[in-house]
N, C-alpha and C positions, 0 to 999 in steps of 0.2 A: 565959719562954712555949714550950709545948710544940707540934709541930706537931701539924695538925688532921686530915693526908692518914694515910691507913690504908696507902696503896701511895705511892713517891713514885719516880718513873724521871729519873734525871739524865744528861743530856750520854751517854744509852745508845746505842754505835754496837755492830753485828755485823758483822762481816765473815766470808768461807767462804772458801777456801782458799787461796791465798800467791803471792805473784808476780806472775806473766803473769795468772794463771786468778783474780785476786784479785775477788769481788763483795761490796760492800758492804751489803749487807741494809739496815741502819739507820745512819743520817750523825746520831748527835745527838739523839736523842729524850728529851722535858724534857714528862713528865706525871703531873699528880698526883689522886687520888681520893679521897675523902672515904668516911667509913664510912657505908651502907647507898645510895649512889650505884646508878644500872643505867646504864650504860656500853653502847655500841654504839660500836664500833670498821668503821668500815668501809673500800672502798680498792679498786683494782683490782687484778687477778692481779700480783705481781710490788712489790706496795709495798710492805713487811714487815710488817702488822697481825699474819701468823701468829705470824713470827719475834716479833715482841714481847708474840703469846700465849702462844706457848712458852716466852719469857724472865719472863712475868709468875706462869707458872704453875710454875714452877723445873723444867721439864724440860729447859731448856737454861740455857749462861751468856754475857752482854753480854762481849764482846769489850774495853771497856771503858767506864765508865760507871760512877754507881752507883744501886743500886737497894736501897728501903728499903721494909719491909712492917712496920708496926708499931716504926717506928722500929730493928727490923734488920738491921744489912749483907748480903746475900742472898747477894749475890755473891762472897763473904768465908767464907762458909757452908762446909763440907764437901759431899761426895757426901751422904752418911746425912744429916747434918743437914739439905738440902737434901728427899730425902727423906722425915723425919721433920715440914717444914713443909708437906710437900702430905698427908701421910696426918691430920692435926691441923687443918691452918687452910684446907684447900682441898678446890673440888668437883668435877668436869668430868662437860662432856653433850661429848658429840659427836653430829656428823652420821650416824653409822652407828651409833648406839646402844651396839653394841659390849659387845652380852649373851652371856652361856654359853648355846652353844643346848638343850642337853641337861638345863640345870638351873629349876629353876624360877623363879618372881620373886623369890618372897620368898628364895631363897638370891642368886640374886644380887644381890637389894640388901643383905644381910647380909656381900656379900666383906668389903666395905671394914672392916668391923669383928671379921673373924676375922685378917686384917693386922696388926689394932690388941692382937689375943689379948683380946678380949671375950668372957665365956663363953658361954655358947652361948642361956640363958635371958635373956638384959638383949639378947643378939645376935635373935634372935626377937621380942622385945617392941619393937625398935626398927625393926626390920624390918617390921612391922606397921603400923606407927605411921607409917614415914614411907610405905608404900603408901598409905592409910587418907588423908592429904596429899595426896596427888596425884591417887585418886582411884578406885582402885583395890580395897577394900575388896573381900576376897568371888574375889580375881581371883589368891589369893597363890600355888597348887599349877598354873596355867598355865602352862607353856616358852612362851619367846618364839614356835616355829610355831602357836601357839594364842594367837598378838596381833595386832591390827592394828598397822600401824607408828607410829596415835601411842600406844597401848597399850606399844607398847615404848620409846617414847620414855617415857614416864610412869615406865615402871619404871626406866628411865636416870636419870630424874630424884631419884626415889625414892633410887637408889644414892647417889646426891651428898651428896643433902641430909642421908641417917641419922650423917651423923658430925657433924652441925649445925657446920655449914663456917663461916667468916668467910667466904671468899666463894667467888663459884660464877662457874666457868670456862665458855662456853661457844663450842664453834667449830663455826657452822650447825648451827644445832640446829633447823631443820626445813628443812634443804635435802634430804631424803630425804621430803616431807611435801606431800601435796596443799593447797592456799591454805587451806581451811577448818581441818582438822587442827593445822597449822601454824598457825593465828589462836590457836586451845584453848590450843596450850604454848604460844604468847609470854603470853595472859592467866594461866594458873599460874605461869609464870615473874613475871608482873609480880606476881601475890597476890604471891609468894614472898619478893619484894623488897619489898614495900608492908607483910604480915602479919608477918615475923620479922626483917625488917630487915638481910635476908642481902646484902650486896652483889653485883653484878651486873655483871658484865664479860663480851658476847658478840660474837663476830666471825659479821657478815652482810654480805651483797653485797644484802641485800633493802631498800629500803627503807622496803616497807610493814612488814618487821617490826623497821626500828630505831626506827620510829613510837614501838614502846612502850617505848622504854629514854628516860629525862631526858635525859640527852644525850649527842650523837654525835660523836665524833671522826673524822676523817677522814685516810687515810694517803694521799702521794703518793709515790713514789719514793725510799722512805724515811725522812722525816719526818714530822712531825705538819703537817698541811695548812688546817687548820682545826678549833676545839672550839665549840660551840655548844649550846645547852640548846635540847631542841627547842622549836621556835616560834618561835625567834627568827631572823631573815633570817640565808640559806647567806650 
């Protein structure tokens, strides 16, 4: 019988430094995520949630343990193979938007497709469709300086989904936004999860934003402290 998990972390540890200055950020994490889930990862500063997110996003590798993505042992892949996995299967949304300042919204969204070698006509069409999905049709030729914070984050989300990723990793996606705009961005991410079936993994410290997720995993001191469906008692 095949494993239904899209992602499975088994006994994952991560240690930074050596000897007396060694710090163990993750202390044996077990976590399974199925296709189509919307999971919020919470925890205090230093709890290991960002370290876990970096490993899930193939931006870092564990010290020990197993990370399986669609049955592939990610920790055994080469640097180039991990880069290909990121490019074809993962989309990223960050707190700071990370848009190119002198580049239009359309050009920002096209960037991942340029790295994949897509022809220009296909890039333009896909980027326009992604911007339309996030409610920015007609804003293609505006630069980030001409957009509000909420609009810039929508461009960043369009850039993350233009490659049709299997997983969207969002790191504090509403951290630089006011409450109302943050709620709009969370509603958009929730709609992408429901309508397109994109699996969403989101790091947040805000309970109001975590409430949009279907499941909340809480990290404390490098371990999973709790893992519950939203609506269940803590």
